[in-house]
Every structure is written in C-alpha cells, then in structure tokens.
MMTF fields as JSON, N, C-alpha, C and O atoms, coordinates in Angstrom:
{
  "mmtfVersion": "1.0.0",
  "mmtfProducer": "UNKNOWN",
  "numBonds": 475,
  "numAtoms": 476,
  "numGroups": 119,
  "numChains": 1,
  "numModels": 1,
  "chainsPerModel": [1],
  "groupsPerChain": [119],
  "chainIdList": ["A"],
  "bondAtomList": [4, 2, 8, 6, 12, 10, 16, 14, 20, 18, 24, 22, 28, 26, 32, 30, 36, 34, 40, 38, 44, 42, 48, 46, 52, 50, 56, 54, 60, 58, 64, 62, 68, 66, 72, 70, 76, 74, 80, 78, 84, 82, 88, 86, 92, 90, 96, 94, 100, 98, 104, 102, 108, 106, 112, 110, 116, 114, 120, 118, 124, 122, 128, 126, 132, 130, 136, 134, 140, 138, 144, 142, 148, 146, 152, 150, 156, 154, 160, 158, 164, 162, 168, 166, 172, 170, 176, 174, 180, 178, 184, 182, 188, 186, 192, 190, 196, 194, 200, 198, 204, 202, 208, 206, 212, 210, 216, 214, 220, 218, 224, 222, 228, 226, 232, 230, 236, 234, 240, 238, 244, 242, 248, 246, 252, 250, 256, 254, 260, 258, 264, 262, 268, 266, 272, 270, 276, 274, 280, 278, 284, 282, 288, 286, 292, 290, 296, 294, 300, 298, 304, 302, 308, 306, 312, 310, 316, 314, 320, 318, 324, 322, 328, 326, 332, 330, 336, 334, 340, 338, 344, 342, 348, 346, 352, 350, 356, 354, 360, 358, 364, 362, 368, 366, 372, 370, 376, 374, 380, 378, 384, 382, 388, 386, 392, 390, 396, 394, 400, 398, 404, 402, 408, 406, 412, 410, 416, 414, 420, 418, 424, 422, 428, 426, 432, 430, 436, 434, 440, 438, 444, 442, 448, 446, 452, 450, 456, 454, 460, 458, 464, 462, 468, 466, 472, 470],
  "bondOrderList": [1, 1, 1, 1, 1, 1, 1, 1, 1, 1, 1, 1, 1, 1, 1, 1, 1, 1, 1, 1, 1, 1, 1, 1, 1, 1, 1, 1, 1, 1, 1, 1, 1, 1, 1, 1, 1, 1, 1, 1, 1, 1, 1, 1, 1, 1, 1, 1, 1, 1, 1, 1, 1, 1, 1, 1, 1, 1, 1, 1, 1, 1, 1, 1, 1, 1, 1, 1, 1, 1, 1, 1, 1, 1, 1, 1, 1, 1, 1, 1, 1, 1, 1, 1, 1, 1, 1, 1, 1, 1, 1, 1, 1, 1, 1, 1, 1, 1, 1, 1, 1, 1, 1, 1, 1, 1, 1, 1, 1, 1, 1, 1, 1, 1, 1, 1, 1, 1],
  "groupList": [{"groupName": "MET", "atomNameList": ["N", "CA", "C", "O"], "elementList": ["N", "C", "C", "O"], "formalChargeList": [0, 0, 0, 0], "bondAtomList": [1, 0, 2, 1, 3, 2], "bondOrderList": [1, 1, 2], "singleLetterCode": "M", "chemCompType": "L-PEPTIDE LINKING"}, {"groupName": "ASN", "atomNameList": ["N", "CA", "C", "O"], "elementList": ["N", "C", "C", "O"], "formalChargeList": [0, 0, 0, 0], "bondAtomList": [1, 0, 2, 1, 3, 2], "bondOrderList": [1, 1, 2], "singleLetterCode": "N", "chemCompType": "L-PEPTIDE LINKING"}, {"groupName": "PRO", "atomNameList": ["N", "CA", "C", "O"], "elementList": ["N", "C", "C", "O"], "formalChargeList": [0, 0, 0, 0], "bondAtomList": [1, 0, 2, 1, 3, 2], "bondOrderList": [1, 1, 2], "singleLetterCode": "P", "chemCompType": "L-PEPTIDE LINKING"}, {"groupName": "SER", "atomNameList": ["N", "CA", "C", "O"], "elementList": ["N", "C", "C", "O"], "formalChargeList": [0, 0, 0, 0], "bondAtomList": [1, 0, 2, 1, 3, 2], "bondOrderList": [1, 1, 2], "singleLetterCode": "S", "chemCompType": "L-PEPTIDE LINKING"}, {"groupName": "GLN", "atomNameList": ["N", "CA", "C", "O"], "elementList": ["N", "C", "C", "O"], "formalChargeList": [0, 0, 0, 0], "bondAtomList": [1, 0, 2, 1, 3, 2], "bondOrderList": [1, 1, 2], "singleLetterCode": "Q", "chemCompType": "L-PEPTIDE LINKING"}, {"groupName": "ASP", "atomNameList": ["N", "CA", "C", "O"], "elementList": ["N", "C", "C", "O"], "formalChargeList": [0, 0, 0, 0], "bondAtomList": [1, 0, 2, 1, 3, 2], "bondOrderList": [1, 1, 2], "singleLetterCode": "D", "chemCompType": "L-PEPTIDE LINKING"}, {"groupName": "ILE", "atomNameList": ["N", "CA", "C", "O"], "elementList": ["N", "C", "C", "O"], "formalChargeList": [0, 0, 0, 0], "bondAtomList": [1, 0, 2, 1, 3, 2], "bondOrderList": [1, 1, 2], "singleLetterCode": "I", "chemCompType": "L-PEPTIDE LINKING"}, {"groupName": "GLY", "atomNameList": ["N", "CA", "C", "O"], "elementList": ["N", "C", "C", "O"], "formalChargeList": [0, 0, 0, 0], "bondAtomList": [1, 0, 2, 1, 3, 2], "bondOrderList": [1, 1, 2], "singleLetterCode": "G", "chemCompType": "PEPTIDE LINKING"}, {"groupName": "HIS", "atomNameList": ["N", "CA", "C", "O"], "elementList": ["N", "C", "C", "O"], "formalChargeList": [0, 0, 0, 0], "bondAtomList": [1, 0, 2, 1, 3, 2], "bondOrderList": [1, 1, 2], "singleLetterCode": "H", "chemCompType": "L-PEPTIDE LINKING"}, {"groupName": "ALA", "atomNameList": ["N", "CA", "C", "O"], "elementList": ["N", "C", "C", "O"], "formalChargeList": [0, 0, 0, 0], "bondAtomList": [1, 0, 2, 1, 3, 2], "bondOrderList": [1, 1, 2], "singleLetterCode": "A", "chemCompType": "L-PEPTIDE LINKING"}, {"groupName": "GLU", "atomNameList": ["N", "CA", "C", "O"], "elementList": ["N", "C", "C", "O"], "formalChargeList": [0, 0, 0, 0], "bondAtomList": [1, 0, 2, 1, 3, 2], "bondOrderList": [1, 1, 2], "singleLetterCode": "E", "chemCompType": "L-PEPTIDE LINKING"}, {"groupName": "ARG", "atomNameList": ["N", "CA", "C", "O"], "elementList": ["N", "C", "C", "O"], "formalChargeList": [0, 0, 0, 0], "bondAtomList": [1, 0, 2, 1, 3, 2], "bondOrderList": [1, 1, 2], "singleLetterCode": "R", "chemCompType": "L-PEPTIDE LINKING"}, {"groupName": "LEU", "atomNameList": ["N", "CA", "C", "O"], "elementList": ["N", "C", "C", "O"], "formalChargeList": [0, 0, 0, 0], "bondAtomList": [1, 0, 2, 1, 3, 2], "bondOrderList": [1, 1, 2], "singleLetterCode": "L", "chemCompType": "L-PEPTIDE LINKING"}, {"groupName": "LYS", "atomNameList": ["N", "CA", "C", "O"], "elementList": ["N", "C", "C", "O"], "formalChargeList": [0, 0, 0, 0], "bondAtomList": [1, 0, 2, 1, 3, 2], "bondOrderList": [1, 1, 2], "singleLetterCode": "K", "chemCompType": "L-PEPTIDE LINKING"}, {"groupName": "THR", "atomNameList": ["N", "CA", "C", "O"], "elementList": ["N", "C", "C", "O"], "formalChargeList": [0, 0, 0, 0], "bondAtomList": [1, 0, 2, 1, 3, 2], "bondOrderList": [1, 1, 2], "singleLetterCode": "T", "chemCompType": "L-PEPTIDE LINKING"}, {"groupName": "PHE", "atomNameList": ["N", "CA", "C", "O"], "elementList": ["N", "C", "C", "O"], "formalChargeList": [0, 0, 0, 0], "bondAtomList": [1, 0, 2, 1, 3, 2], "bondOrderList": [1, 1, 2], "singleLetterCode": "F", "chemCompType": "L-PEPTIDE LINKING"}, {"groupName": "VAL", "atomNameList": ["N", "CA", "C", "O"], "elementList": ["N", "C", "C", "O"], "formalChargeList": [0, 0, 0, 0], "bondAtomList": [1, 0, 2, 1, 3, 2], "bondOrderList": [1, 1, 2], "singleLetterCode": "V", "chemCompType": "L-PEPTIDE LINKING"}, {"groupName": "TYR", "atomNameList": ["N", "CA", "C", "O"], "elementList": ["N", "C", "C", "O"], "formalChargeList": [0, 0, 0, 0], "bondAtomList": [1, 0, 2, 1, 3, 2], "bondOrderList": [1, 1, 2], "singleLetterCode": "Y", "chemCompType": "L-PEPTIDE LINKING"}],
  "groupTypeList": [0, 1, 2, 3, 4, 5, 6, 7, 8, 9, 10, 11, 12, 13, 14, 9, 9, 7, 9, 13, 9, 9, 12, 12, 9, 13, 15, 13, 2, 11, 9, 9, 4, 6, 5, 2, 11, 15, 9, 10, 11, 10, 9, 0, 11, 9, 9, 10, 12, 9, 4, 16, 11, 13, 5, 11, 3, 16, 9, 13, 9, 9, 6, 11, 4, 9, 9, 9, 5, 9, 9, 4, 9, 6, 16, 5, 9, 10, 9, 9, 12, 9, 9, 10, 9, 12, 14, 9, 13, 11, 7, 10, 11, 13, 10, 11, 13, 9, 12, 3, 9, 9, 10, 9, 13, 9, 13, 11, 5, 9, 11, 17, 9, 9, 11, 13, 9, 11, 9],
  "groupIdList": [1, 2, 3, 4, 5, 6, 7, 8, 9, 10, 11, 12, 13, 14, 15, 16, 17, 18, 19, 20, 21, 22, 23, 24, 25, 26, 27, 28, 29, 30, 31, 32, 33, 34, 35, 36, 37, 38, 39, 40, 41, 42, 43, 44, 45, 46, 47, 48, 49, 50, 51, 52, 53, 54, 55, 56, 57, 58, 59, 60, 61, 62, 63, 64, 65, 66, 67, 68, 69, 70, 71, 72, 73, 74, 75, 76, 77, 78, 79, 80, 81, 82, 83, 84, 85, 86, 87, 88, 89, 90, 91, 92, 93, 94, 95, 96, 97, 98, 99, 100, 101, 102, 103, 104, 105, 106, 107, 108, 109, 110, 111, 112, 113, 114, 115, 116, 117, 118, 119],
  "secStructList": [7, 7, 6, 6, 6, 7, 7, 7, 2, 2, 2, 2, 2, 2, 2, 2, 2, 2, 2, 2, 2, 2, 2, 2, 2, 2, 2, 1, 7, 7, 7, 7, 7, 7, 7, 6, 6, 2, 2, 2, 2, 2, 2, 2, 2, 2, 2, 2, 2, 2, 2, 2, 2, 2, 2, 2, 2, 2, 2, 2, 2, 2, 2, 2, 2, 2, 2, 2, 2, 2, 2, 2, 2, 2, 2, 2, 2, 2, 2, 2, 2, 2, 2, 2, 2, 2, 2, 2, 2, 2, 2, 2, 2, 2, 2, 2, 2, 2, 2, 2, 2, 2, 2, 2, 2, 2, 2, 2, 2, 2, 2, 2, 2, 2, 2, 2, 2, 2, 7],
  "xCoordList": [-25.586, -24.591, -23.332, -23.35, -22.278, -20.992, -20.873, -21.236, -20.378, -20.334, -19.398, -19.584, -18.4, -17.504, -18.206, -17.809, -19.262, -19.988, -21.152, -21.768, -21.458, -22.573, -22.07, -22.109, -21.601, -21.06, -22.104, -22.614, -22.407, -23.427, -22.807, -21.594, -23.739, -23.324, -22.422, -21.437, -22.741, -21.956, -20.547, -19.574, -20.451, -19.141, -18.289, -17.086, -18.914, -18.169, -17.691, -16.565, -18.531, -18.137, -16.982, -16.059, -17.049, -16.002, -14.678, -13.632, -14.697, -13.5, -12.922, -11.709, -13.812, -13.369, -12.726, -11.712, -13.312, -12.749, -11.377, -10.466, -11.23, -9.925, -8.882, -7.735, -9.276, -8.342, -7.927, -6.762, -8.916, -8.619, -7.683, -6.766, -7.918, -7.059, -5.645, -4.676, -5.518, -4.198, -3.472, -2.263, -4.25, -3.665, -3.19, -2.107, -3.996, -3.611, -2.448, -1.68, -2.312, -1.236, 0.128, 1.139, 0.14, 1.392, 1.933, 3.145, 1.014, 1.424, 1.648, 2.123, 1.321, 1.528, 3.029, 3.76, 3.486, 4.912, 5.289, 4.574, 6.417, 6.909, 7.813, 8.243, 8.086, 9.011, 10.396, 10.899, 10.996, 12.285, 13.383, 13.386, 14.308, 15.474, 16.582, 16.976, 17.07, 18.134, 19.458, 19.807, 20.178, 21.472, 22.441, 22.55, 23.137, 24.053, 25.258, 25.886, 25.579, 26.723, 26.308, 27.109, 25.05, 24.553, 25.378, 25.817, 25.593, 26.34, 27.794, 28.398, 28.347, 29.728, 29.883, 30.83, 28.946, 28.992, 28.784, 29.419, 27.904, 27.675, 28.95, 29.28, 29.65, 30.906, 31.961, 32.728, 32.001, 32.953, 32.644, 33.558, 31.36, 30.975, 31.374, 31.882, 31.139, 31.502, 33.016, 33.481, 33.778, 35.237, 35.721, 36.621, 35.119, 35.495, 35.183, 35.981, 34.015, 33.623, 34.578, 34.97, 34.947, 35.891, 37.243, 37.875, 37.688, 38.964, 38.914, 39.865, 37.813, 37.665, 37.685, 38.34, 36.965, 36.944, 38.337, 38.749, 39.051, 40.407, 41.326, 42.094, 41.246, 42.076, 41.782, 42.701, 40.501, 40.137, 40.648, 41.12, 40.558, 41.024, 42.544, 43.063, 43.254, 44.709, 45.054, 45.975, 44.305, 44.562, 44.29, 45.06, 43.2, 42.891, 43.966, 44.373, 44.428, 45.484, 46.767, 47.467, 47.075, 48.272, 48.149, 49.12, 46.961, 46.738, 46.881, 47.507, 46.291, 46.408, 47.866, 48.311, 48.608, 50.018, 50.827, 51.697, 50.541, 51.258, 50.979, 51.885, 49.734, 49.398, 50.108, 50.611, 50.142, 50.826, 52.325, 52.942, 52.911, 54.337, 54.636, 55.643, 53.754, 53.947, 53.857, 54.654, 52.885, 52.751, 53.979, 54.468, 54.475, 55.662, 56.884, 57.727, 56.983, 58.105, 58.07, 59.112, 56.883, 56.754, 57.18, 57.905, 56.719, 57.089, 58.601, 59.228, 59.184, 60.631, 61.392, 62.399, 60.903, 61.568, 61.497, 62.474, 60.326, 60.195, 61.111, 61.733, 61.194, 62.069, 63.527, 64.3, 63.902, 65.278, 65.588, 66.671, 64.621, 64.829, 64.957, 65.792, 64.113, 64.185, 65.521, 66.127, 65.987, 67.273, 68.414, 69.354, 68.327, 69.362, 69.386, 70.455, 68.192, 68.122, 68.691, 69.399, 68.379, 68.9, 70.42, 71.114, 70.922, 72.375, 73.037, 74.082, 72.438, 73.003, 72.982, 73.948, 71.879, 71.761, 72.815, 73.439, 72.998, 74.005, 75.405, 76.245, 75.642, 76.948, 77.238, 78.353, 76.222, 76.4, 76.695, 77.55, 75.985, 76.205, 77.62, 78.297, 78.064, 79.427, 80.451, 81.449, 80.178, 81.097, 81.149, 82.227, 79.978, 79.942, 80.683, 81.429, 80.468, 81.141, 82.652, 83.43, 83.045, 84.483, 85.091, 86.184, 84.366, 84.861, 84.916, 85.875, 83.883, 83.864, 85.013, 85.682, 85.234, 86.335, 87.668, 88.561, 87.812, 89.062, 89.259, 90.37, 88.178, 88.275, 88.648, 89.482, 88.009, 88.309, 89.761, 90.43, 90.266, 91.661, 92.598, 93.625, 92.207, 93.046, 93.105, 94.17, 91.957, 91.93, 92.807, 93.564, 92.696, 93.51, 94.996, 95.805, 95.328, 96.735, 97.232, 98.369, 96.37, 96.763, 96.983, 97.94, 96.1, 96.26, 97.542, 98.294, 97.766, 98.971, 100.22, 101.179, 100.203, 101.369, 101.569, 102.703, 100.48, 100.592, 101.158, 101.983, 100.74, 101.225, 102.721, 103.501, 103.113, 104.538, 105.367, 106.503, 104.753, 105.487, 105.667, 106.683, 104.744, 104.839, 105.827, 106.519, 105.884, 106.715, 108.137, 108.937],
  "yCoordList": [85.156, 86.171, 85.636, 84.694, 86.256, 85.846, 86.356, 87.504, 85.548, 85.992, 87.185, 87.936, 87.388, 88.521, 89.818, 90.893, 89.719, 90.919, 91.184, 92.247, 90.261, 90.405, 91.009, 90.369, 92.254, 92.933, 93.941, 94.736, 93.886, 94.793, 96.106, 96.314, 96.974, 98.304, 98.229, 98.961, 97.383, 97.236, 96.742, 97.175, 95.846, 95.314, 96.409, 96.488, 97.247, 98.346, 99.346, 99.838, 99.65, 100.56, 99.989, 100.707, 98.691, 98.032, 98.067, 98.302, 97.845, 97.874, 99.297, 99.489, 100.288, 101.682, 102.091, 102.788, 101.66, 101.987, 101.338, 101.95, 100.114, 99.438, 100.149, 100.293, 100.604, 101.325, 102.651, 103.047, 103.324, 104.604, 104.398, 105.189, 103.349, 103.044, 102.713, 103.103, 101.997, 101.662, 102.923, 103.07, 103.835, 105.085, 105.935, 106.518, 106.004, 106.768, 106.121, 106.816, 104.814, 104.109, 104.515, 104.457, 104.93, 105.377, 106.62, 106.801, 107.477, 108.752, 108.693, 109.664, 107.589, 107.473, 107.365, 106.728, 107.987, 107.893, 106.473, 105.79, 106.064, 104.734, 104.83, 105.916, 103.72, 103.692, 104.088, 103.523, 105.046, 105.557, 104.568, 103.959, 104.432, 103.611, 104.536, 105.454, 104.305, 105.139, 104.662, 103.484, 105.608, 105.288, 104.968, 105.742, 103.851, 103.493, 104.446, 104.534, 105.151, 106.061, 107.509, 108.422, 107.724, 109.092, 109.845, 110.964, 109.279, 109.934, 110.152, 111.172, 109.18, 109.294, 110.458, 111.238, 110.563, 111.663, 113.011, 114.003, 113.04, 114.272, 114.696, 115.88, 113.731, 114.028, 114.528, 115.438, 113.933, 114.384, 115.814, 116.622, 116.136, 117.5, 118.489, 119.573, 118.106, 118.978, 119.19, 120.296, 118.13, 118.243, 119.145, 119.963, 118.994, 119.843, 121.302, 122.191, 121.542, 122.902, 123.5, 124.661, 122.722, 123.197, 123.515, 124.511, 122.673, 122.903, 124.177, 124.959, 124.388, 125.595, 126.83, 127.822, 126.766, 127.904, 128.175, 129.325, 127.092, 127.246, 127.877, 128.785, 127.395, 127.949, 129.432, 130.236, 129.792, 131.194, 132.05, 133.166, 131.535, 132.319, 132.485, 133.542, 131.453, 131.552, 132.584, 133.383, 132.561, 133.524, 134.946, 135.858, 135.14, 136.475, 136.931, 138.093, 136.021, 136.376, 136.752, 137.678, 136.041, 136.352, 137.731, 138.485, 138.052, 139.371, 140.463, 141.496, 140.218, 141.202, 141.387, 142.513, 140.29, 140.355, 141.103, 141.906, 140.839, 141.534, 143.033, 143.841, 143.406, 144.826, 145.457, 146.578, 144.731, 145.25, 145.389, 146.373, 144.398, 144.465, 145.646, 146.334, 145.872, 146.989, 148.317, 149.225, 148.421, 149.65, 149.858, 150.98, 148.788, 148.889, 149.274, 150.046, 148.739, 149.083, 150.565, 151.217, 151.089, 152.518, 153.355, 154.341, 152.943, 153.671, 153.609, 154.615, 152.427, 152.28, 153.144, 153.766, 153.178, 153.978, 155.457, 156.189, 155.896, 157.301, 157.624, 158.686, 156.707, 156.917, 156.974, 157.789, 156.111, 156.113, 157.429, 157.992, 157.917, 159.19, 160.343, 161.233, 160.304, 161.361, 161.309, 162.35, 160.11, 159.969, 160.431, 161.077, 160.099, 160.514, 162.034, 162.643, 162.648, 164.106, 164.757, 165.761, 164.181, 164.719, 164.599, 165.521, 163.453, 163.258, 164.255, 164.82, 164.471, 165.435, 166.836, 167.588, 167.183, 168.507, 168.701, 169.757, 167.662, 167.738, 167.856, 168.604, 167.099, 167.162, 168.553, 169.058, 169.177, 170.534, 171.504, 172.38, 171.348, 172.235, 172.051, 173.028, 170.79, 170.533, 171.16, 171.733, 171.038, 171.602, 173.129, 173.723, 173.761, 175.222, 175.64, 176.619, 174.888, 175.211, 175.046, 175.85, 173.979, 173.752, 174.899, 175.369, 175.358, 176.479, 177.751, 178.518, 177.965, 179.16, 179.104, 180.108, 177.93, 177.78, 178.011, 178.639, 177.507, 177.692, 179.164, 179.681, 179.85, 181.276, 182.07, 182.974, 181.708, 182.406, 182.174, 183.106, 180.953, 180.646, 181.43, 181.956, 181.491, 182.234, 183.712, 184.325, 184.295, 185.694, 185.896, 186.863, 184.97, 185.073, 185.01, 185.803, 184.021, 183.875, 185.134, 185.56, 185.729, 186.947, 188.086, 188.848, 188.209, 189.252, 189.027, 189.958, 187.754, 187.422, 187.746, 188.317, 187.38, 187.657, 189.165, 189.642, 189.908, 191.389, 191.971, 192.882, 191.474, 191.983, 191.66, 192.505, 190.451, 190.061, 190.923, 191.292, 191.24, 192.059, 193.476, 194.102, 193.996, 195.352, 195.363, 196.356, 194.342, 194.354, 194.086, 194.071],
  "zCoordList": [50.138, 50.209, 50.858, 51.65, 50.5, 51.023, 52.459, 52.715, 53.411, 54.81, 55.012, 55.969, 54.15, 54.322, 53.956, 54.407, 53.127, 52.752, 53.689, 53.618, 54.543, 55.465, 56.786, 57.837, 56.699, 57.868, 58.319, 57.53, 59.606, 60.122, 60.606, 60.608, 61.015, 61.453, 62.694, 62.786, 63.609, 64.838, 64.521, 65.138, 63.568, 63.181, 62.545, 62.792, 61.73, 61.106, 62.155, 62.072, 63.137, 64.209, 65.019, 65.405, 65.268, 66.03, 65.262, 65.867, 63.982, 63.138, 63.082, 63.164, 62.94, 62.884, 64.209, 64.219, 65.318, 66.63, 66.803, 67.361, 66.33, 66.408, 65.569, 65.993, 64.356, 63.485, 64.13, 64.086, 64.728, 65.379, 66.578, 66.799, 67.332, 68.484, 68.023, 68.674, 66.907, 66.372, 65.897, 66.076, 65.283, 64.817, 66.004, 65.955, 67.065, 68.25, 68.999, 69.664, 68.898, 69.578, 69.02, 69.719, 67.745, 67.145, 67.852, 67.97, 68.323, 68.905, 70.403, 70.995, 71.019, 72.455, 72.737, 71.978, 73.83, 74.136, 74.526, 75.259, 74.019, 74.341, 75.56, 75.948, 76.135, 77.27, 76.768, 75.797, 77.427, 76.996, 77.352, 78.422, 76.424, 76.701, 77.166, 76.446, 78.333, 78.882, 78.302, 78.375, 77.728, 77.144, 78.281, 79.232, 78.197, 79.281, 79.382, 80.438, 78.302, 78.321, 78.537, 78.34, 78.945, 79.123, 80.164, 79.897, 81.31, 82.379, 81.965, 82.295, 81.238, 80.785, 79.799, 79.891, 78.859, 77.888, 78.581, 78.223, 79.56, 80.311, 81.057, 81.108, 81.625, 82.319, 81.334, 81.651, 80.136, 79.117, 78.692, 78.532, 78.507, 78.143, 79.235, 78.949, 80.479, 81.595, 81.655, 81.928, 81.401, 81.414, 80.275, 80.467, 79.086, 77.952, 78.25, 77.952, 78.842, 79.181, 80.214, 80.098, 81.207, 82.221, 81.579, 81.929, 80.642, 79.964, 79.128, 79.13, 78.415, 77.595, 78.492, 78.175, 79.61, 80.531, 81.105, 81.254, 81.425, 81.973, 80.933, 81.249, 79.683, 78.614, 78.409, 78.25, 78.414, 78.229, 79.381, 79.167, 80.588, 81.731, 81.679, 82.035, 81.239, 81.089, 80.017, 80.188, 78.907, 77.831, 78.31, 78.01, 79.054, 79.578, 80.551, 80.532, 81.401, 82.355, 81.619, 82.026, 80.544, 79.76, 79.114, 79.057, 78.631, 78.02, 79.077, 78.839, 80.249, 81.333, 81.745, 81.969, 81.846, 82.232, 81.18, 81.517, 79.902, 78.827, 78.884, 78.68, 79.159, 79.267, 80.463, 80.379, 81.568, 82.761, 82.495, 82.903, 81.808, 81.477, 80.553, 80.717, 79.586, 78.665, 79.411, 79.178, 80.305, 81.09, 81.971, 82.1, 82.574, 83.422, 82.595, 83.052, 81.375, 80.502, 80.147, 80.085, 79.918, 79.605, 80.811, 80.675, 81.986, 83.21, 83.419, 83.751, 83.225, 83.387, 82.38, 82.721, 81.137, 80.104, 80.45, 80.292, 80.927, 81.312, 82.489, 82.522, 83.457, 84.609, 84.162, 84.665, 83.221, 82.716, 81.999, 82.161, 81.2, 80.508, 81.51, 81.351, 82.541, 83.557, 84.288, 84.541, 84.629, 85.31, 84.415, 84.878, 83.134, 82.188, 82.05, 82.004, 81.983, 81.88, 83.138, 83.06, 84.292, 85.551, 85.608, 86.037, 85.169, 85.149, 84.206, 84.531, 83.052, 82.095, 82.686, 82.555, 83.334, 83.94, 85.037, 85.135, 85.86, 86.916, 86.325, 86.826, 85.244, 84.582, 84.049, 84.182, 83.438, 82.922, 84.06, 83.928, 85.183, 86.326, 86.882, 87.203, 86.995, 87.491, 86.556, 86.992, 85.256, 84.271, 84.396, 84.344, 84.561, 84.729, 85.996, 85.994, 87.08, 88.335, 88.204, 88.717, 87.501, 87.299, 86.494, 86.808, 85.431, 84.626, 85.464, 85.384, 86.261, 87.122, 88.125, 88.37, 88.701, 89.657, 88.969, 89.538, 87.746, 87.002, 86.663, 86.773, 86.249, 85.934, 87.194, 87.154, 88.308, 89.572, 89.961, 90.408, 89.801, 90.136, 89.219, 89.647, 87.929, 86.98, 87.366, 87.298, 87.776, 88.195, 89.44, 89.524, 90.406, 91.625, 91.281, 91.762, 90.414, 90.024, 89.318, 89.522, 88.483, 87.764, 88.753, 88.618, 89.752, 90.766, 91.568, 91.855, 91.919, 92.689, 91.874, 92.395, 90.591, 89.727, 89.572, 89.56, 89.455, 89.324, 90.6, 90.547, 91.724, 93.0, 93.14, 93.58, 92.769, 92.846, 91.898, 92.197, 90.717, 89.759, 90.281, 89.98, 91.035, 91.589, 92.752, 92.975, 93.434, 94.621, 94.371, 95.307]
}
C-alpha cells in the first residue's frame, strides 16, 4: 500500500484538530494597529464641532437681535404716532383758544365802539 493512504485514525483526528484550529484562528482578534493620525483627526472633529456650534449660536443671536430690533421699531412707531396725535390735539386746542380769544376781543371791541358811539 501507498504510505499516503496508510493513515490511521489518530492521524485523521490530528489533521481535523489542526484544520479546526486554523479555522478558529481566523476569528480570533488580531492586535490592533493604532492609527498615528487618530488623535489629530479627533482634534479636527472637535474643532469642526466647536465651529458649527459657534456659527449656530451666532445665527441664533442674530435672529434674537433682529426680533428685538423689530419689537423696538414697533414700540418707537407707536410712540411716534402717539406723540403726533398729542401734538395735533394740542394744536387744535391752541387754535380753538386763539379763535375764542379773538371772538372775545371782537366782542369787547364792539362793546367799546358802541359805548363810544353812545357817548
């Protein structure tokens, strides 16, 4: 018989165990290689995140400021309208008083002229 065909039971078990060990070796974790730029990339990610957060906070602050400015503009416009209405009201009152004073003066002058005419 050929010696390659003369394999005993123990030899077959030994070969099977070696094959199984080789198969399991594929699934064993290997030593991890640490990327030399890992810390650098992490720092870049952190910087990008900080920049995004800063940009968002600036945008939110701008929106808040615009809303505050709009509210202040409305308040200022209302105050201007109220002041204008008050000025108009005062002007009308001054005009009425001036007319009343003129009418009163005219009546006095008429009385004075009538008295002079009688005398």
